[in-house]
C-alpha positions in Angstrom: -159.7 124.3 -61.5 -159.5 121.4 -58.6 -159.3 117.9 -60.1 -160.3 115.2 -57.5 -157.4 113.3 -58.5 -154.1 114.1 -59.8 -151.1 112.0 -60.7 -147.6 114.0 -61.5 -144.3 112.3 -63.1 -142.0 114.6 -61.6 -137.9 115.3 -62.0 -136.6 117.1 -59.3 -134.5 120.7 -60.0 -133.7 122.8 -57.3 -134.7 126.9 -57.9 -134.7 129.7 -55.1 -137.9 131.7 -54.4 -137.3 134.9 -53.3 -139.2 136.6 -50.4 -141.5 139.1 -51.6 -141.5 142.8 -50.7 -143.8 143.7 -48.3 -147.5 143.9 -49.2 -149.0 147.3 -48.8 -152.3 145.9 -46.7 -153.2 146.0 -42.9 -155.4 142.7 -41.9 -158.4 143.3 -44.2 -159.6 145.5 -46.3 -161.1 148.1 -43.4 -161.8 147.9 -40.1 -165.5 146.9 -39.5 -167.1 149.5 -37.1 -168.6 148.8 -33.9 -166.5 145.8 -33.0 -166.4 145.4 -29.1 -163.8 142.6 -29.4 -160.5 141.7 -30.6 -160.3 143.9 -34.0 -157.8 141.6 -35.5 -159.9 138.4 -35.5 -162.9 140.9 -36.3 -161.1 141.7 -39.5 -160.4 138.4 -40.2 -164.1 137.4 -40.0 -164.9 140.6 -42.4 -162.4 139.3 -44.8 -163.7 135.9 -44.9 -167.0 137.2 -45.6 -165.7 139.7 -48.2 -163.9 136.6 -50.1 -167.3 135.0 -50.1 -169.0 138.1 -51.8 -165.8 137.8 -54.6 -167.4 134.6 -55.2 -170.8 135.7 -56.1 -172.4 134.6 -59.2 -175.4 136.1 -61.0 -176.6 139.7 -60.7 -174.7 141.7 -57.9 -176.7 143.7 -55.0 -175.8 147.3 -54.9 -174.4 146.6 -51.4 -171.7 144.5 -53.3 -168.4 145.3 -51.5 -166.2 143.5 -54.4 -165.1 146.4 -57.2 -163.9 144.0 -59.8 -166.9 141.6 -59.8 -169.6 142.0 -62.0 -173.2 140.3 -63.1 -172.2 137.3 -64.7 -173.8 134.1 -65.8 -177.0 135.4 -66.0 -178.7 132.3 -67.8 -177.7 129.7 -66.0 -180.4 127.2 -66.2 -181.5 128.3 -69.2 -181.1 125.2 -71.1 -183.1 123.2 -68.7 -185.6 126.1 -68.4 -184.9 126.5 -65.0 -183.6 129.8 -62.8 -180.1 128.5 -61.6 -178.7 132.1 -61.8 -176.9 133.1 -58.6 -175.2 131.0 -56.0 -171.6 131.1 -55.6 -168.4 130.1 -57.9 -166.8 127.1 -56.7 -163.0 127.8 -56.5 -160.9 130.0 -58.7 -162.9 129.4 -61.7 -166.5 129.9 -62.9 -168.2 126.3 -62.1 -170.9 126.2 -59.5 -171.7 122.8 -58.1 -174.0 121.9 -55.1 -172.2 119.6 -53.1 -169.2 121.7 -52.0 -171.2 124.7 -51.6 -173.6 122.9 -49.3 -170.9 121.3 -47.2 -169.6 124.7 -46.7 -172.8 126.4 -46.0 -173.4 123.5 -43.1 -170.2 123.9 -41.4 -170.3 127.8 -41.5 -174.1 127.3 -40.2 -172.8 125.1 -37.4 -169.9 127.3 -36.1 -172.3 130.7 -36.1 -175.0 128.4 -34.0 -172.4 127.8 -31.7 -170.1 131.2 -31.6 -172.8 133.5 -32.3 -171.5 135.7 -29.9 -168.3 135.8 -32.0 -170.3 137.4 -35.0 -172.2 140.1 -32.9 -168.7 141.1 -31.2 -167.4 141.4 -34.6 -170.4 143.2 -35.9 -170.6 140.5 -38.9 -174.3 139.5 -38.0 -175.8 141.2 -41.1 -172.9 140.0 -43.6 -173.2 136.3 -42.1 -177.1 136.6 -42.9 -176.3 138.2 -46.2 -173.5 135.3 -47.4 -175.8 132.3 -46.2 -179.0 133.6 -48.0 -177.2 134.1 -51.2 -176.0 130.2 -50.8 -179.6 129.1 -49.4 -181.3 131.0 -52.6 -179.3 128.9 -55.0 -179.6 125.5 -53.3 -183.7 126.1 -53.1 -183.5 127.1 -56.8 -181.6 124.1 -57.7 -184.5 122.3 -56.1 -187.4 123.0 -58.3 -189.7 120.3 -57.7 -190.0 117.5 -55.2 -188.3 114.8 -57.6 -185.4 117.1 -59.3 -182.0 118.6 -57.8 -179.2 120.5 -59.9 -175.7 119.4 -58.8 -173.7 121.6 -61.4 -173.5 124.4 -63.7 -171.0 124.5 -66.0 -168.7 122.4 -68.0 -165.5 121.5 -66.7 -163.3 121.1 -69.9 -164.5 124.4 -71.1 -164.1 126.4 -67.9 -160.8 125.0 -66.9 -159.5 126.1 -70.5 -160.9 129.7 -69.7 -158.5 132.0 -67.6 -159.9 135.7 -67.5 -162.6 137.8 -66.0 -166.4 137.1 -65.2 -167.5 139.0 -67.9 -166.5 136.8 -70.4 -167.3 133.4 -69.2 -167.7 131.0 -72.1 -170.6 129.0 -73.0 -172.4 126.6 -73.1 -173.1 126.4 -69.2 -175.0 123.2 -69.1 -177.0 122.1 -65.9 -176.9 118.9 -64.3 -179.5 117.1 -62.3 -180.1 114.1 -60.0 -183.7 112.6 -59.6 -185.4 109.5 -58.9 -183.9 107.7 -61.8 -180.6 109.4 -62.0 -180.1 109.1 -57.9 -177.8 111.2 -56.3 -178.1 110.4 -52.4 -174.9 112.0 -51.3 -175.3 115.5 -52.8 -178.9 115.6 -52.1 -178.2 114.7 -48.3 -175.9 117.5 -48.0 -177.9 120.0 -49.3 -180.4 118.7 -46.7 -177.7 119.4 -43.8 -177.1 123.0 -45.3 -180.8 124.1 -45.9 -181.9 122.7 -42.4 -178.9 124.0 -40.3 -179.7 127.4 -42.2 -183.3 127.0 -40.9 -182.2 126.7 -37.3 -179.7 129.6 -37.4 -182.3 131.8 -39.1 -185.2 130.7 -36.6 -182.7 130.7 -33.5 -180.2 133.5 -34.1 -180.9 135.7 -37.2 -184.7 136.2 -36.0 -186.3 135.4 -39.2 -188.8 132.5 -38.7 -190.4 133.1 -42.2 -187.5 132.3 -43.8 -186.6 129.5 -41.4 -189.7 127.9 -42.4 -189.2 128.0 -45.9 -185.7 126.6 -45.7 -187.0 123.6 -43.6 -190.0 123.0 -46.3 -187.6 122.8 -49.0 -184.9 120.6 -46.7 -187.9 118.4 -46.0 -188.8 117.7 -49.7 -184.9 117.2 -50.4 -184.8 114.5 -46.9 -187.7 112.3 -48.7 -185.7 112.6 -52.1 -182.4 111.4 -50.4 -184.1 108.8 -48.6 -186.6 107.2 -50.7 -184.9 107.6 -54.2 -183.8 103.8 -55.1 -181.4 102.4 -55.2 -179.4 104.8 -53.3 -176.3 106.1 -54.7 -173.2 108.7 -54.9 -174.2 111.1 -57.6 -170.8 110.5 -59.8 -172.7 107.3 -61.1 -175.7 109.5 -62.4 -173.1 112.0 -63.7 -169.7 110.5 -64.3 -167.9 113.8 -65.5 -168.6 115.4 -62.3 -165.9 112.6 -60.6 -163.0 114.6 -61.8 -163.8 117.3 -59.5 -166.2 116.4 -56.4 -166.5 112.7 -56.0 -167.6 110.8 -52.9 -166.8 107.1 -52.4 -170.4 106.6 -50.2 -173.5 108.4 -49.3 -173.8 106.9 -45.7 -172.4 109.6 -43.6 -174.2 112.6 -45.6 -177.8 110.9 -45.0 -177.4 110.4 -41.6 -175.5 114.0 -41.0 -178.7 115.1 -42.7 -181.0 113.4 -40.6 -179.5 114.8 -37.7 -179.7 118.5 -38.7 -183.3 118.0 -39.6 -184.0 116.7 -36.3 -182.0 119.6 -34.8 -183.6 122.1 -37.2 -187.6 120.7 -36.9 -187.6 118.8 -33.3 -189.3 116.0 -34.6 -187.9 112.7 -33.1 -188.5 110.7 -36.1 -185.2 112.1 -37.9 -183.3 111.7 -34.7 -184.4 107.5 -34.6 -183.6 107.5 -38.5 -179.9 108.8 -38.0 -179.7 106.3 -35.2 -181.0 103.8 -37.4 -179.0 104.9 -40.5 -175.8 104.7 -38.1 -176.2 101.1 -37.4 -177.4 100.0 -40.8 -174.4 101.5 -42.3 -171.7 100.5 -39.8 -170.8 104.1 -39.0 -169.2 102.9 -35.9 -166.5 100.8 -37.5 -165.8 103.4 -40.0 -161.7 103.5 -40.5 -160.5 106.7 -38.6 -160.6 109.5 -40.9 -160.6 113.2 -41.4 -164.0 115.5 -42.0 -164.4 117.4 -45.4 -166.7 117.7 -48.2 -166.6 114.0 -49.2 -167.0 112.4 -45.8 -169.1 113.5 -43.0 -168.3 110.6 -40.4 -166.6 112.2 -37.8 -169.3 115.1 -38.0 -171.8 112.5 -37.6 -170.0 111.6 -34.4 -169.6 114.9 -32.9 -173.2 116.5 -33.8 -174.7 113.2 -32.5 -173.0 113.3 -29.2 -174.8 116.9 -28.8 -178.2 115.6 -30.2 -178.4 112.4 -28.7 -176.3 112.2 -25.7 -177.9 109.3 -24.1 -176.6 107.0 -27.4 -172.9 107.0 -26.3 -172.1 105.3 -29.7 -171.5 109.1 -31.2 -169.3 110.1 -28.4 -167.4 106.9 -28.4 -166.9 107.7 -32.3 -165.8 111.4 -31.9 -163.5 110.6 -28.7 -161.9 107.6 -30.9 -161.2 109.7 -34.1 -159.8 113.1 -32.0 -157.8 111.1 -30.0 -156.3 109.2 -32.6 -155.3 112.2 -34.7 -154.6 114.3 -32.1 -152.1 111.5 -30.2 -150.9 110.0 -33.6 -151.8 106.6 -32.8 -150.9 103.9 -34.9 -154.4 103.7 -36.4 -153.9 107.3 -37.6 -153.6 108.5 -41.0 -152.0 111.9 -39.9 -148.8 113.2 -38.2 -147.6 116.4 -37.5 -144.8 118.1 -39.5 -141.9 119.7 -37.7 -143.4 123.0 -37.5 -146.7 121.4 -36.1 -149.1 121.4 -38.6 -151.5 118.6 -39.0 -150.5 116.5 -42.0 -152.6 113.6 -43.3 -151.3 111.6 -45.9 -153.6 111.3 -49.0 -156.0 114.2 -47.7 -153.0 116.8 -47.2 -150.7 116.4 -50.2 -153.6 119.0 -51.5 -154.8 121.9 -49.8 -152.9 121.0 -46.5 -154.9 123.9 -44.3 -158.3 122.2 -45.0 -157.9 119.2 -42.5 -156.3 121.2 -40.3 -159.1 123.7 -40.2 -161.9 121.2 -40.4 -160.4 118.8 -37.4 -159.9 121.8 -35.5 -163.5 122.7 -35.8 -164.4 119.4 -34.7 -162.1 119.5 -31.7 -163.5 122.5 -30.4 -167.2 121.8 -31.2 -166.7 118.5 -29.3 -165.0 120.3 -26.3 -168.3 122.1 -25.9 -169.9 119.2 -24.6 -167.6 117.0 -22.6 -165.7 118.9 -20.2 -163.1 115.7 -19.7 -161.6 116.3 -23.5 -161.7 120.2 -23.3 -158.5 121.3 -22.2 -156.7 118.3 -24.9 -158.8 119.4 -27.8 -158.8 123.0 -27.4 -154.8 122.8 -27.0 -154.8 121.0 -30.2 -157.0 123.2 -31.9 -155.5 126.5 -30.5 -151.8 125.3 -32.0 -153.5 124.7 -35.3 -155.2 128.0 -35.6 -152.0 129.8 -34.5 -149.9 128.0 -37.4 -152.2 128.9 -40.1 -152.2 132.8 -38.9 -148.4 132.7 -38.6 -146.8 130.7 -36.1 -145.0 128.5 -38.7 -141.8 128.5 -40.7 -143.0 131.0 -43.5 -144.2 133.3 -41.0 -147.0 133.4 -43.3 -150.4 134.0 -42.3 -152.3 131.8 -45.0 -154.9 134.5 -45.4 -154.9 136.9 -48.5 -154.4 140.5 -47.6 -154.0 140.4 -44.0 -150.0 141.0 -43.8 -147.2 141.5 -45.6 -146.4 138.1 -45.6 -149.8 136.5 -46.7 -150.3 134.8 -50.0 -150.2 137.2 -53.0 -150.8 134.8 -55.7 -153.8 132.8 -55.2 -155.1 130.4 -58.2 -158.1 132.6 -58.9 -158.9 133.7 -62.7 -160.9 137.0 -61.7 -158.5 138.1 -59.2 -155.3 137.6 -61.3 -156.2 140.1 -63.8 -154.8 138.0 -66.4 -156.4 136.4 -69.5 -153.2 134.2 -70.9 -154.0 130.7 -69.7 -150.8 129.6 -70.7 -148.9 132.0 -68.8 -150.7 132.3 -65.8 -147.7 132.9 -63.6 -146.2 135.9 -65.2 -149.5 137.1 -66.8 -149.5 139.8 -65.3 -146.6 139.3 -62.8 -148.3 140.7 -60.0 -151.9 139.7 -59.3 -154.2 142.6 -60.2 -156.3 142.3 -57.1 -156.2 141.2 -53.4 -158.3 138.7 -52.7 -159.2 139.9 -49.3 -159.9 136.9 -46.8 -159.3 134.0 -49.0 -157.5 130.9 -47.5 -155.1 129.1 -49.7 -154.3 125.6 -49.8 -151.2 126.0 -47.6 -148.1 124.7 -47.2 -146.2 121.4 -48.1 -145.0 118.7 -45.3 -142.0 120.5 -45.2 -143.9 123.6 -43.9 -142.6 125.2 -47.2 -145.1 127.4 -49.1 -144.2 128.8 -52.5 -147.1 131.3 -53.4 -147.1 130.5 -57.1 -150.3 131.2 -59.2 -150.1 128.0 -60.9 -149.6 125.7 -58.0 -153.3 125.2 -57.6 -152.5 122.7 -54.8 -150.9 125.4 -52.6 -152.5 128.6 -53.8 -156.3 127.2 -54.8 -158.9 128.8 -53.1 -162.5 127.5 -52.8 -165.5 127.8 -50.5 -164.9 124.8 -48.3 -161.7 126.3 -47.5 -162.9 129.3 -45.6 -166.1 127.6 -44.3 -164.6 125.9 -40.9 -162.4 129.2 -40.8 -165.5 131.3 -40.2 -166.2 129.3 -37.1 -162.8 129.2 -35.7 -162.5 132.8 -36.1 -166.0 133.5 -34.5 -164.8 131.1 -31.6 -161.4 133.4 -31.2 -163.7 136.4 -31.0 -166.2 134.5 -28.5 -163.3 133.8 -25.9 -161.3 137.0 -26.4 -158.0 135.3 -27.6 -155.0 137.1 -27.8 -153.7 138.6 -31.0 -153.1 136.1 -33.8 -149.2 135.4 -34.5 -148.7 137.5 -37.3 -149.5 140.7 -35.3 -145.9 140.8 -34.3 -144.3 139.4 -37.1 -142.2 142.4 -38.8 -139.7 139.8 -40.9 -140.5 138.8 -44.4 -140.8 135.1 -45.5 -137.8 133.0 -45.4 -136.0 131.9 -48.5 -137.1 128.4 -49.6 -135.8 126.0 -52.3 -138.6 124.7 -54.6 -138.7 121.2 -56.3 -139.6 121.6 -59.9 -141.3 119.6 -62.6 -138.9 119.3 -65.8 -140.7 120.5 -68.9 -142.2 117.8 -70.8 -140.2 118.4 -73.8 -137.0 117.9 -71.8 -138.2 114.8 -70.2 -139.0 113.4 -74.1 -135.8 114.6 -75.5 -133.9 112.7 -72.5 -135.9 109.7 -73.2 -135.1 109.7 -76.8 -131.4 110.2 -75.8 -131.4 107.0 -73.8 -133.0 104.6 -75.9 -130.6 106.0 -78.5 -127.8 105.2 -76.8 -129.3 101.8 -75.6 -129.5 100.7 -79.2 -126.2 102.1 -80.0 -124.7 99.9 -77.2 -126.5 97.3 -78.0 -125.8 97.3 -81.7 -121.8 97.6 -80.9 -122.0 94.7 -78.7 -123.6 92.6 -81.2 -121.2 93.6 -83.9 -118.3 92.5 -81.6 -119.7 89.6 -81.0 -119.9 88.8 -84.6 -116.2 89.5 -85.0 -115.3 87.3 -82.1 -114.2 90.0 -79.9 -116.9 89.5 -77.4 -116.4 85.8 -76.7 -116.2 84.8 -73.4 -112.9 83.1 -72.2 -113.2 79.7 -70.0 -112.3 80.2 -66.4 -112.9 84.0 -66.8 -112.7 84.9 -62.9 -111.4 81.7 -61.5 -108.2 79.7 -61.6 -108.1 76.9 -64.2 -106.0 74.0 -63.8 -103.5 73.0 -66.7 
């Protein structure tokens, strides 16, 4: 339920949103055993991985930890005689998309490769493995032959008109593909990055070379499809309906990102050369400063390229330019900082404000690992942003469900809500039925205010890509033995805040009709008076007249 572009005409009214009663939870569903580091960050990693279990589709395993989830969508792909059962639901709905899923997996893999010891200290390695394999198994299923890749399951219109549990997901659930005639370079490329990065993780950290080889084999055929299917294009040209959800404006950063990960996973120098050639061909060095997210991996190319091709200084130059511009709020920056200290990027942060916060914090930390001259500044920036999202903010709120009395209680999530009335999402039920442990919500507005309203998906939506950088950030905190997160010492409820609300559509219509009626009546009266000689202008009105 996350449209890509939303235009709202609003009339501002004020209403009072009261702080809620303390929520009866600690920081997660349960303390994981065997932790050798900070228990709070271990709980956050554990909870975040629990959230991914809550997003699983298909036949659930016996060790599933989410009691209110069921087997679901067991016929996915049957319309095209392909098995697309499994994978992850994207957000608070029941749609499945390969593009945001692949981006999420690639980002999780990247953080896990760098701070794998954080997962070890938190005793979350097995959960990480299971989470990753659930996603990559499905991506491989979505690539049934060398020339085909499935990018979506479910109809957005049908799905977004359903609100309820996973037992009654409406049909039909069509599946959509790209191929050599319906080209989707962007979606295929980011999926290459997901499989290749997973291959590296399974081979070098999870000690499963057999599965790593399987992943790399699929990544190789996918990369060939991305590189050679002509003319290259974004996948929304082949599937226009998907543009309402996940539309990229270009495929260039994705293809370059894919080549870099293929080099890292395979060690084949050809891919590194291809990445460098793509970089130059697509003029990525001249890209406008922007953030990394599911739609654009240019900044990620800079950082990963700086690691894998250090003698090619164009990557490091690009990375430092982006990060310095954002952190120092230079005039070229699309971002500033709120009064509370949150990175705010116009055009990015209006919906799901904590996504740029996390994505750019992760990149800053990753680059700080390979450039000591920037380590202090970039680490300080990232730590400040992490502390903000974990409670050091005006709302005294850690924006992770189920970890504190002030944590969000009303994530925009059909399954967790327990409701079935799509016309009354906020009030039916009044209290969310299930705690969606570990889910990162969209976040506060530009004034650092958060209202925790279920139907306000811009603030309370949850999604796979929201939690992806969070995994790396929490693994980093475990790895460096960071001090406790700010929420640990917060014992005050959220402050009172005022909300600017939309006026009901019917009321807007009534006001417009009344205004038009008054204008028409006034015009008629003036016309009538002119006709009777009552409104004729006198000579010399407003000035002296000689007599």
